[in-house]
C-alpha positions, -999 to 999 in steps of 0.1 A, spaced: -67 399 -304 -34 419 -303 -15 386 -290 8 388 -325 25 419 -312 34 401 -280 40 365 -286 70 359 -311 60 328 -334 89 302 -338 101 319 -373 112 349 -353 126 330 -321 146 312 -347 161 345 -363 170 355 -328 198 328 -332 215 350 -359 250 359 -352 247 393 -368 217 415 -353 222 451 -360 205 481 -343 173 492 -358 186 522 -376 217 501 -391 191 476 -402 169 503 -421 203 513 -437 211 478 -449 178 473 -461 180 504 -484 216 490 -494 205 455 -504 174 470 -521 195 495 -543 222 466 -548 189 444 -560 179 473 -583 210 480 -601 214 444 -609 177 442 -622 181 473 -644 214 459 -662 194 432 -685 165 458 -686 184 487 -698 201 465 -725 167 451 -739 154 491 -738 186 503 -759 186 473 -783 148 480 -788 152 516 -793 183 511 -816 163 492 -841 133 512 -840 153 544 -847 171 525 -877 142 513 -891 122 548 -890 94 535 -869 98 568 -846 109 602 -850 137 610 -827 129 649 -831 91 643 -823 87 647 -785 51 632 -786 63 603 -805 91 599 -783 68 599 -754 44 575 -770 76 553 -778 89 551 -741 54 542 -730 55 513 -757 87 502 -740 77 503 -704 47 481 -713 70 458 -732 94 455 -703 65 449 -677 67 409 -681 103 407 -682 106 431 -650 84 406 -633 108 376 -638 140 398 -631 124 402 -595 137 367 -587 170 388 -582 155 404 -550 147 372 -535 180 359 -542 197 393 -528 175 388 -496 184 350 -491 224 358 -497 222 388 -470 201 367 -444 223 336 -449 257 351 -453 256 382 -431 234 377 -405 237 338 -405 198 331 -405 187 298 -422 157 294 -444 132 286 -418 137 319 -398 127 335 -432 96 316 -432 104 289 -457 87 261 -437 83 227 -449 52 221 -430 21 227 -447 35 247 -474 16 234 -504 -15 238 -484 -5 273 -475 2 282 -507 -32 273 -520 -51 287 -491 -34 321 -500 -41 322 -535 -76 318 -530 -75 343 -504 -61 367 -524 -84 358 -555 -114 365 -528 -100 397 -513 -98 413 -543 -131 402 -560 -147 420 -530 -129 450 -535 -139 448 -572 -176 442 -564 -177 472 -540 -166 495 -565 -190 479 -591 -221 481 -568 -211 516 -559 -212 525 -597 -176 537 -598 -165 504 -623 -178 497 -657 -179 462 -670 -170 459 -707 -170 422 -713 -145 393 -719 -114 406 -738 -89 377 -736 -91 367 -771 -59 347 -784 -38 361 -754 -43 328 -734 -2 320 -734 6 355 -723 -19 355 -696 -4 323 -685 33 340 -689 23 371 -664 6 345 -640 40 329 -638 56 366 -639 34 373 -605 42 343 -588 78 352 -589 71 391 -580 46 382 -554 73 362 -534 103 386 -541 83 413 -524 70 392 -495 106 374 -487 122 409 -489 98 428 -465 87 403 -444 108 373 -446 139 392 -445 135 428 -429 104 424 -407 119 393 -392 154 409 -389 140 439 -369 117 418 -348 146 396 -334 155 425 -316 128 448 -315 92 449 -305 73 432 -331 49 463 -336 79 482 -346 89 457 -370 56 455 -387 49 492 -388 83 498 -404 81 474 -431 49 484 -440 57 519 -444 89 512 -463 67 488 -485 46 517 -494 73 543 -501 87 518 -524 59 526 -547 62 564 -545 69 569 -580 42 547 -596 19 565 -616 -15 581 -599 0 576 -565 -16 600 -536 -23 597 -500 -52 571 -500 -30 549 -525 -1 551 -498 -24 545 -470 -37 513 -485 -1 501 -493 6 506 -459 -24 486 -449 -14 455 -473 19 457 -457 -1 454 -420 -20 428 -432 10 406 -450 30 411 -417 2 397 -396 -6 371 -419 32 361 -420 35 360 -382 2 342 -376 10 315 -402 45 311 -393 55 309 -427 60 330 -460 44 309 -485 7 319 -477 15 356 -481 35 351 -512 3 336 -527 -21 363 -514 3 389 -529 7 371 -564 -31 363 -565 -39 400 -556 -17 412 -583 -28 388 -610 -65 392 -606 -64 426 -602 -43 432 -637 -49 398 -655 -83 390 -643 -101 423 -639 -80 443 -662 -75 469 -637 -44 489 -630 -19 473 -609 -6 500 -584 -8 526 -615 7 501 -642 -11 496 -671 -21 456 -679 -12 441 -716 -35 413 -711 -66 403 -691 -97 380 -692 -120 407 -684 -123 446 -686 -134 469 -660 -131 508 -667 -127 530 -637 -152 561 -639 -139 597 -633 -170 606 -610 -159 577 -586 -120 580 -581 -121 579 -542 -138 544 -543 -123 531 -575 -87 546 -571 -87 561 -605 -51 563 -622 -38 541 -596 -60 513 -599 -83 499 -572 -56 499 -548 -57 536 -545 -98 538 -536 -118 532 -504 -130 499 -517 -97 485 -511 -95 501 -481 -128 486 -467 -114 452 -477 -81 454 -462 -94 468 -426 -120 439 -425 -94 413 -438 -69 425 -411 -96 426 -380 -107 387 -391 -65 380 -392 -62 395 -358 -89 370 -345 -73 341 -356 -48 324 -331 -11 323 -345 0 289 -355 26 273 -334 24 299 -303 7 269 -282 37 246 -288 64 272 -279 43 282 -249 42 247 -237 80 240 -244 87 271 -224 67 261 -194 84 225 -195 117 238 -197 110 263 -165 96 233 -143 
C-alpha cells in the first residue's frame, strides 16, 4: 500500500538525469525564488488594471475617497473583478516553472509529467474524479444539515461561467505543474519520495495562509489535498490527471455549487448553497467547504483508495531493471 514512497515512477527516474540537482534546502529556497518572481510578473498587469479602475471611479465620483467604509467596499469590488483575470494570469506560474526546469535543472517535459500516452483520457478521468470528490463532500455537508440549498441561480451568466471554467483549467494546471511537476519531482530525484510529498503539500497549504477564513482545519485539509495530488501524480506517472482533478475541484466548488473557493467569493454559479453558522466544523464557514470535516473525510478516503491502486509504469521499470542485471 505504501509502495508509492519506495518505488520511483518513470517520470522521477527521468528527472534524475537532471544536470542540476541542488540540496533539499537549496531547492526550497529556489522554490520561493521562482514563486516570488512569478507573483511579481502576475502583479504588474493586475496593479495596472486596479489603478485605472480606481482612477476612473474616483473621477466619476462613484466612490468617496474619504469614506473608509466606501473604500472598503470598493476594494472588495476590485478584488472580485480581478478574480477572473487572476485565474488566466496564473499561466505565468506554469511558464516560470517550465523555464526553470528546462533551463536550469535541464529536465525535459516528460520528467514534469507531461506524458503523451493517455494524456486525453487521463485528463477526462481527472475531471470526473474531481467532480465526484467535491460532490460527495457537498452531499455529506448537506445531509448533516450544515448547508442550505437555495436553488438554480445562473440566470444569463452562461458566458461568464464558461470563462471561469477556462480560467480554472489554467489555474488548476499552474498549481499542479508548479508544486508537483516541478518542485515535488525535483526534490524526489535525490531525496526520499516521502519527504518530497510532505514538503510540497505543506508548502501548498502555506501558499494559502492569507486567504479569507483560513484556520487550522483549513490548513490540514490543504495539506491533505496536497498529499492526495502528489500520490495521484506519482501513481499515474503523469501531470494531466491531477491538473484536471484540481480544475474540476475548484470549478465545481465555486461555479457549480456556489461555495467559496479557499475563502474567495464567487461571481457566478449554477446553484446556490449557503453554509449555516451552526455547522462550520463541517461546512468550513468563511473559508468554504475546504475548511470543514466533510472535505477532510473525502480526502482521507480518496487517498486511501489511491494508495491501494498499483502505480502505472512501475512493472515495466522493474522488468527493465531485472533484464539489465541478468
